[in-house]
PABAFI-699481 format. One line per 4 residues: number of its first residue (from 1); their letters; for each residue x, y, z negated of C-alpha. Coordinates in Angstrom, 2 decimals. Layout:
N
NUM) a) X,Y,Z; ... .
//
This chain:
445
1) mtaa) 170.40,40.04,-11.07; 172.91,40.45,-8.42; 174.03,43.99,-8.53; 173.73,46.21,-5.54 .
5) qpes) 176.85,47.57,-3.80; 177.81,50.43,-6.21; 177.16,53.89,-4.68; 180.44,55.74,-5.00 .
9) glla) 178.94,59.18,-5.03; 181.85,60.52,-2.98; 179.88,63.49,-1.74; 177.94,63.95,-5.03 .
13) pgwt) 180.26,65.14,-7.75; 177.36,66.93,-9.34; 175.69,63.83,-10.50; 178.26,61.04,-10.10 .
17) gspa) 178.81,59.24,-13.44; 175.99,61.02,-15.12; 173.11,59.20,-17.10; 170.84,60.13,-14.28 .
21) arat) 173.07,58.29,-11.79; 172.83,55.07,-13.79; 169.03,55.53,-14.34; 168.27,55.88,-10.60 .
25) ddda) 170.62,53.46,-8.90; 169.25,50.51,-7.01; 169.76,48.12,-10.00; 167.71,50.48,-12.18 .
29) ylra) 164.88,50.61,-9.65; 164.93,46.81,-9.39; 164.84,46.53,-13.14; 161.79,48.96,-13.25 .
33) llda) 160.05,46.85,-10.51; 160.58,43.71,-12.50; 159.46,45.35,-15.67; 156.28,46.46,-13.99 .
37) eaal) 155.58,43.06,-12.74; 156.19,41.33,-15.99; 154.15,43.85,-17.93; 151.21,43.26,-15.58 .
41) traq) 151.16,39.52,-16.39; 151.42,40.26,-20.10; 148.56,42.76,-19.92; 146.38,40.17,-18.02 .
45) eavg) 147.14,37.60,-20.77; 146.24,40.19,-23.43; 142.77,40.68,-21.86; 142.25,36.98,-21.33 .
49) aape) 142.83,36.88,-17.54; 146.00,34.80,-17.68; 146.82,31.72,-19.85; 148.73,31.90,-22.99 .
53) gaga) 152.47,31.78,-22.23; 152.10,33.31,-18.78; 153.36,36.75,-19.87; 156.42,35.30,-21.67 .
57) avta) 157.22,33.00,-18.68; 157.09,35.79,-16.10; 159.03,38.17,-18.41; 161.72,35.51,-18.81 .
61) aacg) 161.77,34.88,-15.08; 162.15,38.67,-14.50; 165.42,38.53,-16.47; 166.93,36.22,-13.95 .
65) dfdv) 169.15,36.77,-10.93; 167.73,38.74,-8.08; 169.75,39.83,-5.06; 169.26,43.57,-4.56 .
69) rsla) 170.87,43.59,-1.14; 168.67,40.70,0.08; 165.54,42.53,-1.25; 166.62,45.67,0.53 .
73) erar) 167.10,43.88,3.81; 163.84,41.92,3.58; 161.90,45.12,2.53; 161.92,46.07,6.25 .
77) gggn) 159.39,43.31,6.93; 156.57,44.94,4.85; 157.94,48.49,4.44; 158.68,48.27,0.70 .
81) pvip) 160.79,46.17,-1.65; 157.89,44.84,-3.77; 156.73,42.35,-1.12; 160.00,40.24,-1.07 .
85) liad) 160.34,40.70,-4.75; 156.97,39.10,-5.45; 158.12,36.01,-3.49; 161.32,35.73,-5.51 .
89) ltea) 159.70,36.34,-8.86; 156.85,33.92,-8.14; 159.43,31.18,-7.30; 161.46,32.01,-10.41 .
93) agve) 158.36,31.79,-12.65; 157.75,28.24,-11.55; 154.77,26.29,-10.41; 152.73,26.73,-13.60 .
97) ygpy) 153.00,30.45,-14.12; 154.07,31.72,-10.66; 150.42,32.22,-9.56; 150.18,34.88,-12.29 .
101) vhrg) 152.78,37.05,-10.73; 151.31,40.26,-9.26; 147.82,38.85,-9.44; 145.23,41.40,-8.32 .
105) atsq) 147.71,44.16,-7.65; 148.97,45.81,-4.55; 152.56,46.76,-3.69; 151.94,50.52,-4.38 .
109) dimd) 150.72,49.66,-7.92; 154.13,48.23,-8.71; 156.16,50.73,-6.78; 154.31,53.73,-8.27 .
113) tatm) 154.62,52.31,-11.82; 158.28,51.48,-11.40; 158.89,55.05,-10.08; 157.29,56.41,-13.24 .
117) lvaa) 159.50,54.14,-15.36; 162.58,55.35,-13.62; 161.49,59.01,-14.07; 160.92,58.43,-17.77 .
121) rtld) 164.29,56.74,-18.18; 166.00,59.67,-16.40; 164.14,62.48,-18.07; 165.15,61.30,-21.57 .
125) pvla) 168.84,62.05,-21.17; 167.96,65.20,-19.21; 166.09,66.46,-22.22; 168.96,65.62,-24.52 .
129) dldr) 171.30,67.63,-22.29; 168.94,70.54,-22.12; 168.85,70.55,-25.94; 172.62,70.78,-25.98 .
133) vqra) 172.46,73.70,-23.55; 169.84,75.64,-25.62; 171.77,75.14,-28.85; 174.95,76.45,-27.26 .
137) larl) 173.23,79.45,-25.81; 171.60,80.17,-29.09; 175.03,80.20,-30.77; 176.37,82.64,-28.04 .
141) aaeh) 173.30,84.88,-28.23; 173.65,85.16,-32.04; 177.41,85.64,-31.97; 177.13,88.33,-29.36 .
145) rdta) 173.89,89.93,-30.41; 175.47,93.47,-30.26; 178.25,92.82,-27.67; 177.54,95.58,-25.16 .
149) mpgr) 178.14,95.04,-21.45; 176.98,96.59,-18.17; 173.52,95.80,-17.13; 173.32,95.26,-13.37 .
153) tltq) 170.41,95.81,-11.02; 170.63,95.29,-7.26; 174.32,94.35,-7.90; 175.22,97.83,-9.33 .
157) havp) 175.71,99.05,-12.83; 172.47,100.31,-14.27; 172.37,100.87,-18.10; 174.09,99.02,-20.94 .
161) ttfg) 172.77,95.69,-22.19; 174.18,93.06,-24.47; 175.62,89.69,-23.80; 173.44,88.41,-26.58 .
165) lkaa) 170.30,89.26,-24.74; 171.60,87.81,-21.48; 172.43,84.51,-23.33; 169.04,84.61,-24.96 .
169) gwrs) 167.45,85.10,-21.59; 169.22,82.01,-20.10; 168.14,80.04,-23.20; 164.54,81.07,-22.70 .
173) lvld) 164.59,79.68,-19.18; 166.17,76.45,-20.49; 163.37,76.14,-23.13; 160.79,76.73,-20.46 .
177) ardr) 162.40,73.86,-18.47; 162.49,71.64,-21.54; 158.76,72.30,-22.26; 157.76,71.54,-18.69 .
181) itav) 159.70,68.31,-18.55; 158.51,67.21,-21.95; 154.90,67.76,-20.85; 155.46,65.70,-17.69 .
185) rdsl) 157.47,63.03,-19.43; 154.68,62.50,-21.96; 151.99,62.15,-19.25; 153.78,59.79,-16.81 .
189) paql) 151.04,57.22,-15.85; 151.01,53.59,-14.81; 149.36,52.78,-11.58; 146.84,49.99,-11.27 .
193) ggaa) 144.10,50.18,-8.71; 144.45,47.09,-6.49; 144.18,47.11,-2.73; 142.04,50.21,-2.24 .
197) gtaa) 141.78,51.69,-5.76; 138.69,49.86,-6.88; 140.43,47.18,-9.01; 138.13,44.69,-7.26 .
201) afta) 140.67,41.84,-7.26; 141.04,41.94,-10.94; 137.34,41.53,-11.51; 137.48,38.62,-9.04 .
205) ygve) 140.16,37.01,-11.23; 137.95,37.36,-14.34; 138.94,40.72,-15.80; 135.66,41.97,-17.30 .
209) dtta) 136.98,45.48,-18.22; 139.49,46.86,-15.79; 139.97,49.95,-17.89; 141.08,47.76,-20.80 .
213) ltta) 143.50,46.04,-18.43; 144.94,49.34,-17.20; 145.32,50.49,-20.89; 147.05,47.27,-21.91 .
217) yare) 149.34,47.58,-18.78; 150.31,51.19,-19.55; 150.91,50.33,-23.20; 153.26,47.48,-22.32 .
221) lglv) 155.42,50.02,-20.38; 155.24,53.06,-22.68; 153.33,54.93,-20.00; 149.92,56.68,-20.01 .
225) apll) 146.78,54.99,-18.81; 145.42,57.06,-15.89; 141.84,58.10,-15.63; 141.75,56.90,-12.05 .
229) pwht) 144.06,55.08,-9.74; 146.19,57.66,-8.03; 147.25,56.00,-4.79; 146.32,59.16,-2.82 .
233) lrtp) 145.93,61.47,-5.84; 149.59,62.40,-6.20; 149.43,64.70,-9.19; 152.05,62.76,-11.11 .
237) vadl) 154.56,63.08,-8.29; 153.74,66.78,-7.75; 154.15,67.34,-11.48; 157.55,65.74,-11.41 .
241) aacl) 158.58,67.80,-8.40; 157.52,71.01,-10.11; 159.22,70.47,-13.43; 162.47,69.19,-11.76 .
245) afta) 162.65,72.03,-9.27; 161.97,74.54,-12.05; 164.67,73.07,-14.12; 167.19,73.18,-11.27 .
249) galg) 166.33,76.87,-10.71; 166.53,77.73,-14.43; 169.98,76.21,-14.65; 170.83,77.78,-11.32 .
253) klat) 170.12,81.20,-12.76; 172.58,80.50,-15.61; 175.17,79.26,-13.09; 174.80,82.21,-10.66 .
257) dvlt) 175.28,84.69,-13.50; 178.37,82.90,-14.70; 179.78,82.83,-11.15; 179.21,86.57,-10.87 .
261) lart) 180.59,87.52,-14.27; 183.56,85.19,-13.92; 184.84,86.81,-10.74; 188.44,87.96,-11.04 .
265) eise) 187.68,91.62,-10.80; 184.89,91.30,-13.53; 186.17,88.54,-15.78; 183.69,89.22,-18.53 .
269) iaev) 183.18,85.54,-19.16; 185.11,82.39,-18.06; 184.20,78.76,-17.59; 186.57,76.61,-19.66 .
273) sagg) 186.83,73.03,-18.65; 187.46,70.50,-21.42; 189.10,68.24,-18.85; 191.37,70.89,-17.32 .
277) gggs) 189.46,70.90,-14.07; 188.87,73.81,-11.64; 192.02,73.64,-9.77; 192.62,74.53,-6.18 .
281) samp) 194.34,72.23,-3.59; 196.07,75.19,-2.12; 196.39,77.92,-4.78; 197.97,76.82,-8.11 .
285) hkan) 196.94,79.96,-9.93; 193.15,79.32,-9.51; 190.81,78.12,-12.23; 187.60,77.67,-10.26 .
289) pvrs) 184.18,77.66,-12.13; 183.40,74.11,-10.98; 180.57,73.37,-13.37; 178.72,76.52,-12.29 .
293) tlia) 179.41,75.75,-8.64; 177.86,72.24,-8.88; 174.79,73.52,-10.75; 174.32,76.29,-8.12 .
297) aaar) 174.49,73.70,-5.39; 171.84,71.54,-7.09; 169.59,74.61,-7.45; 169.85,75.22,-3.70 .
301) rapq) 168.91,71.67,-2.68; 166.04,71.15,-5.21; 163.29,73.31,-3.61; 163.41,71.39,-0.27 .
305) laat) 163.22,68.06,-2.00; 160.26,69.28,-4.11; 158.59,70.57,-0.90; 158.77,67.04,0.58 .
309) lygs) 157.17,65.68,-2.53; 154.42,68.32,-2.42; 153.85,67.23,1.28; 152.79,63.81,0.03 .
313) lvae) 149.70,65.33,-1.57; 148.21,65.25,1.93; 147.59,61.55,1.79; 144.85,60.02,3.91 .
317) derp) 142.15,57.48,2.88; 142.47,55.31,-0.26; 146.03,54.33,0.40; 148.27,56.25,2.83 .
321) agaw) 150.72,55.14,5.55; 153.99,56.96,4.95; 153.08,59.52,2.32; 154.17,57.50,-0.73 .
325) haew) 157.05,55.98,1.23; 158.33,59.47,1.87; 158.55,60.19,-1.83; 161.07,57.54,-2.91 .
329) eplr) 164.34,59.07,-1.69; 163.60,62.77,-2.32; 162.33,62.03,-5.95; 165.47,60.00,-6.65 .
333) dllr) 167.64,62.79,-5.25; 165.78,65.33,-7.31; 166.14,63.30,-10.44; 169.88,62.87,-9.80 .
337) lvgg) 170.44,66.50,-9.01; 168.70,67.74,-12.14; 170.26,65.07,-14.32; 173.72,66.17,-13.09 .
341) aard) 172.94,69.78,-13.39; 171.82,69.37,-16.98; 174.97,67.44,-17.77; 177.10,70.17,-16.14 .
345) aael) 175.23,72.94,-17.94; 175.84,71.30,-21.31; 179.51,71.17,-20.63; 179.53,74.71,-19.26 .
349) tagl) 177.83,76.36,-22.10; 179.81,74.43,-24.70; 183.02,75.91,-23.39; 181.99,79.31,-22.06 .
353) rvdp) 184.42,82.00,-23.10; 183.25,85.53,-23.55; 185.57,88.62,-23.35; 183.99,91.52,-25.29 .
357) drmr) 186.99,93.74,-24.43; 186.53,93.23,-20.82; 182.79,93.99,-21.15; 183.65,97.20,-23.01 .
361) sglg) 186.08,98.16,-20.26; 183.46,97.59,-17.65; 181.16,100.01,-19.38; 183.62,102.81,-18.49 .
365) lthg) 183.91,102.03,-14.82; 181.33,104.64,-13.83; 182.94,107.43,-15.86; 180.11,107.47,-18.31 .
369) livs) 177.31,107.55,-15.72; 176.00,104.21,-17.17; 174.24,106.37,-19.78; 172.81,108.98,-17.40 .
373) erls) 169.30,107.76,-18.10; 169.80,108.64,-21.78; 171.42,111.92,-20.99; 168.62,112.88,-18.70 .
377) aels) 166.04,112.26,-21.39; 168.02,114.00,-24.11; 169.08,116.99,-22.17; 165.69,117.60,-20.67 .
381) gllg) 164.45,118.30,-24.12; 167.29,120.84,-24.63; 167.65,122.49,-21.27; 164.41,121.70,-19.49 .
385) rpra) 163.96,118.96,-17.04; 164.85,120.80,-13.78; 167.99,122.31,-15.15; 169.11,119.07,-16.82 .
389) rrll) 168.59,117.22,-13.63; 170.69,119.74,-11.57; 173.42,119.74,-14.20; 173.68,115.91,-14.39 .
393) tels) 173.60,115.64,-10.62; 176.46,118.12,-10.18; 178.58,116.74,-13.14; 178.06,113.14,-11.98 .
397) rray) 179.45,114.13,-8.50; 182.42,115.83,-10.09; 183.13,112.89,-12.53; 183.54,110.60,-9.54 .
401) aenr) 185.39,113.12,-7.28; 187.76,114.21,-10.13; 188.12,110.84,-11.84; 187.05,112.40,-15.15 .
405) plae) 184.71,111.19,-17.84; 181.30,112.60,-17.76; 181.49,113.50,-21.44; 184.53,115.68,-20.84 .
409) llaq) 182.72,117.71,-18.11; 179.65,118.04,-20.37; 181.76,119.34,-23.18; 182.63,122.35,-21.05 .
413) eadl) 178.91,123.49,-20.97; 178.37,126.22,-23.49; 174.73,125.25,-24.03; 175.87,121.80,-25.19 .
417) kdvd) 178.49,122.87,-27.76; 176.22,121.76,-30.66; 175.40,118.35,-29.07; 177.23,115.29,-30.35 .
421) ldel) 178.39,114.22,-26.92; 180.56,111.39,-28.17; 177.55,109.67,-29.63; 175.30,110.62,-26.72 .
425) tdpt) 177.68,109.18,-24.11; 178.76,106.06,-26.02; 177.41,103.08,-24.02; 177.48,100.75,-26.98 .
429) rytg) 174.87,103.05,-28.64; 172.42,102.81,-25.75; 171.29,99.19,-25.73; 167.74,99.95,-26.50 .
433) saga) 165.90,97.13,-28.20; 168.39,94.49,-26.96; 169.18,93.32,-30.43; 165.63,93.05,-31.61 .
437) ltdr) 164.66,91.22,-28.38; 167.52,88.76,-28.87; 166.32,88.09,-32.44; 162.82,87.59,-31.13 .
441) aler) 163.97,85.14,-28.49; 166.00,83.19,-30.99; 162.92,82.59,-33.14; 161.61,80.29,-30.45 .
445) r) 162.43,76.61,-31.07 .
//
């Protein structure tokens, strides 16, 4: 096979060099197209619709030299690369077995099947990277089960939480993504319907049971035999769009939190690059969170790509003009983005540095007001709700205005002299069920 001109990935640092990049390049797509064609001949031989030796001959021919660039240029003639490939593979298979190349199929059968093969070959390393991510997050969650930090809502300090619970939440999303991808990966179907989804040509060529042929075809490729041809029933593509976009968003949540918490003025966590990356071209002191940045970029692009794929559900007739053609590039982009993001997330979580002291310092930024919810509940029982609310409102204002701890001001109240204010105003003692929730989340495998 004559290799295509390598795609440099100059503008795609997120996925360049990743397993997904290799699994989705032009050579990989050509390999999938050839695998689909060879498997079809083997399946027809298995059901008695092709002579003995045809499958092996076409499979051997498919391992020959095919010019990707030439195929791409000639694809303009028929609107897809399968048409020129059939001509080349038929010639390579020779006079005796060439007639059994692509017999009974349509271009979309091969293109759709090859697309599912490419997806399967891309999703396998994605799943491996997601497993690395979830294991790293499980370790962080267990290690920091009780590491208190500010909980933030609408960008502001709310009540204390723990880093363990935050990491467990990230892991929960990653496991959700893993489960969705696994379900889709295990259901990727072959496509075999012939010209208009009736498989009529196969019967004309002597196939008595087209369901048996489809089953044999799918088995040859490690794909699932579909209930029906899905030329205009694009559930498999929509399912891929959904699981990939979800995964990009799940990893994007992790990245966005890291970007926030790694800000210079917060510095509760830091992205540590094993390769020493993250530098700035202009500012020598900077250590930019590059992995998180690239993941966040992928998460922003994914929804629009998925939307294009969902648009192909609106496909006319038995085979559409343009709908399936519109899927090819967005799906490849989406596979690449998610593959790169999963790789980056694995690297990010493996080297994530947590600063418990900085988190503890952050808990004091509001002069103790981060536990005002607890104080309101506790003091209402002692002073009555209206009085407790008035007191806390006034002392909160003073704590900010006078730059004094709320506990110090509360200690001046005679009615509170018997209250253990140190315990009551300690943020690390007001993390609710964070520890138990973390434990519960870590039970999930």
